C-alpha positions in Angstrom: -7.1 -12.7 6.3 -9.1 -9.9 7.9 -13.0 -10.5 8.3 -14.9 -8.8 5.6 -18.4 -8.7 4.2 -20.2 -7.9 0.7 -20.6 -4.3 -0.6 -17.3 -3.1 2.3 -14.7 -1.0 0.7 -11.3 -1.8 1.5 -7.6 -0.1 1.2 -5.4 -2.5 0.7 -2.0 -0.8 2.0 1.0 -3.5 1.2 3.9 -3.6 1.8 8.0 -4.9 3.8 6.9 -2.8 7.1 10.3 -2.3 7.5 9.7 -0.9 10.7 5.8 0.7 10.2 5.7 4.2 11.1 3.0 6.6 11.4 3.5 7.5 7.7 1.9 4.5 7.3 -0.6 5.6 9.3 -1.0 9.1 7.2 -1.5 7.2 4.6 -3.8 5.0 5.8 -6.0 7.3 7.2 -6.3 9.7 4.2 -7.6 6.9 1.9 -10.2 6.6 4.6 -11.3 9.9 4.6 -11.3 10.9 0.6 -12.2 7.6 -0.4 -15.1 6.7 1.6 -13.3 3.3 3.0 -14.7 0.5 5.3 -11.6 -0.7 6.7 -8.2 -0.2 5.3 -5.7 -3.6 5.7 -1.5 -3.4 6.1 -0.5 -6.7 4.3 3.0 -7.3 5.5 5.0 -9.3 3.6 7.4 -11.5 3.4 9.7 -10.2 1.7 9.8 -7.7 -1.5 11.5 -9.2 -4.1 12.5 -5.9 -5.8 14.6 -5.1 -1.9 17.5 -6.2 -1.0 16.9 -8.8 2.2 19.8 -8.3 4.0 18.2 -5.5 6.9 14.4 -7.3 6.6 13.3 -8.4 9.8 11.2 -11.3 10.4 7.4 -11.4 9.4 6.5 -11.9 13.6 8.8 -8.8 14.4 7.4 -6.9 11.9 3.4 -7.7 12.3 3.9 -6.9 16.1 5.2 -3.6 15.0 2.7 -2.6 12.4 0.2 -3.8 15.0 1.5 -0.8 17.6 1.4 1.4 15.1 -1.6 1.3 13.1 -3.3 1.8 16.6 -6.7 2.4 14.9 -10.3 0.6 15.2 -10.7 0.5 11.3 -7.6 -0.9 10.6 -6.2 -4.8 9.9 -2.9 -5.6 9.6 -2.8 -9.1 8.6 0.2 -11.6 6.9 -2.1 -13.9 4.9 0.6 -13.9 2.1 3.0 -15.6 4.0 0.2 -18.2 3.6 -1.3 -18.9 0.4 2.5 -18.2 -0.3 2.3 -14.8 -2.4 5.1 -12.7 -3.2 3.8 -11.6 -6.0 2.0 -8.3 -6.0 -0.4 -10.0 -9.2 -1.2 -13.0 -7.5 -2.0 -11.4 -4.0 -4.4 -9.2 -6.0 -5.8 -12.6 -7.9 -6.6 -13.9 -5.2 -8.5 -11.6 -3.3 -10.6 -11.4 -6.3 -11.6 -14.4 -6.5 -11.8 -15.3 -1.9 -13.7 -11.7 -2.2 -16.9 -11.4 -4.6 -18.8 -8.9 -3.9 -16.2 -6.2 -1.7 -14.7 -3.2 -3.3 -10.9 -3.4 -2.7 -8.5 -0.4 -3.7 -5.0 -1.2 -3.5 -3.1 1.9 -2.2 0.4 3.1 -2.9 2.7 6.4 -1.7 3.8 7.8 -4.9 7.4 6.6 -5.0 6.2 3.3 -5.8 3.9 4.7 -8.9 7.5 5.7 -9.9 8.6 2.9 -10.3 5.8 0.4 -10.7 6.4 -0.3 -14.1 8.7 -2.2 -12.8 6.5 -4.3 -10.8 5.4 -7.9 -12.2 2.5 -8.0 -13.6 1.6 -4.4 -13.4 -0.8 -3.3 -16.4 -3.1 -6.4 -15.0 -2.9 -5.0 -10.9 -3.8 -1.7 -12.5 -7.3 -3.6 -15.3 -7.9 -6.3 -11.7 -8.6 -3.0 -8.6 -8.8 1.0 -9.0 -5.8 2.8 -7.7 -5.2 5.3 -5.5 -1.9 6.7 -5.1 -1.1 8.9 -2.0 1.3 11.7 -2.3 4.9 11.5 -0.7 7.7 14.3 -0.2 10.5 14.1 -2.9 8.0 11.8 -5.3 5.0 14.5 -6.8 7.0 15.2 -10.2 8.9 11.5 -10.7 5.2 9.8 -10.0 3.2 12.0 -12.0 5.4 11.4 -14.7 6.4 8.4 -14.9 6.3 5.1 -17.2 3.2 3.8 -15.5 1.6 7.4 -15.3 2.0 7.9 -18.6 0.8 4.4 -19.6 -2.7 5.4 -16.9 -3.3 8.7 -18.1 -6.2 8.1 -19.7 -7.8 6.5 -16.6 -7.0 9.1 -13.6 -9.8 10.2 -12.3 -9.8 13.9 -10.8 -8.9 14.2 -7.2 -12.5 15.1 -6.4 -14.4 12.5 -8.1 -12.0 10.4 -5.1 -14.6 9.5 -3.2 -16.4 6.9 -6.4 -13.0 5.6 -7.3 -13.6 2.2 -5.6 -16.7 1.4 -7.4 -15.0 2.2 -10.3 -14.5 -0.5 -12.9 -10.2 -1.0 -13.7 -8.3 1.1 -14.5 -9.1 3.7 -12.7 -7.2 5.1 -10.1 -6.2 9.0 -8.4 -3.6 10.9 -6.8 -4.3 12.2 -3.8 -2.6 14.8 -2.0 -3.5 15.9 2.2 -0.5 16.2 5.2 2.5 14.6 4.2 5.1 12.1 6.2 8.7 12.9 6.3 8.4 9.4 8.1 10.9 6.7 5.9 11.4 2.9 7.1 14.8 3.2 5.7 15.8 5.9 7.8 14.5 4.1 10.6 16.5 1.0 10.2 19.5 3.9 10.1 18.7 5.0 13.1 18.3 1.5 14.9 21.9 0.3 13.5 23.6 3.8 14.6 21.8 3.8 18.3 22.6 0.1 17.9 26.4 1.1 17.4 26.8 3.3 19.4 26.4 1.6 22.6 28.6 -1.3 22.6 
């Protein structure tokens, strides 16, 4: 697990990173700036329970690509979920809250994830456990802001102009951040790689 000290403001950005790309980095830099974060941790998960593992590269491969894609001194790439045997975000965040008292964590997710957040195991518990920053993504703005989870948490939504206060607020608390958006997609990158490898045969 990356090193951290009491009083730090750390963004947690979890996912398969299959593969990591510039869009992940753009989200991280936007969150870092708007939320006044000290660091962002990329939590490379062993596997997403809501996604097929058919095209999932090895954890070592995804870690190596994430290290290359992050390319920032304040972005840490970690695979500690595998070490603690966690498959679900709710368990990972509970572990971090126990292990790192005095750290102000914020969970970072893309707008596409907010649209399906109600399908996550313990999603309401996650919202009660940690502030959440949702980053806009092309084609997902309306689906996310009109989602079941967004409606349930509407009273806890923080105005975007007040986003810098989010890390120190008592949850539930969340905000929706707009900014430069990337059309990069792990799904599309995997498709391009498949096409390239088939063409090389």
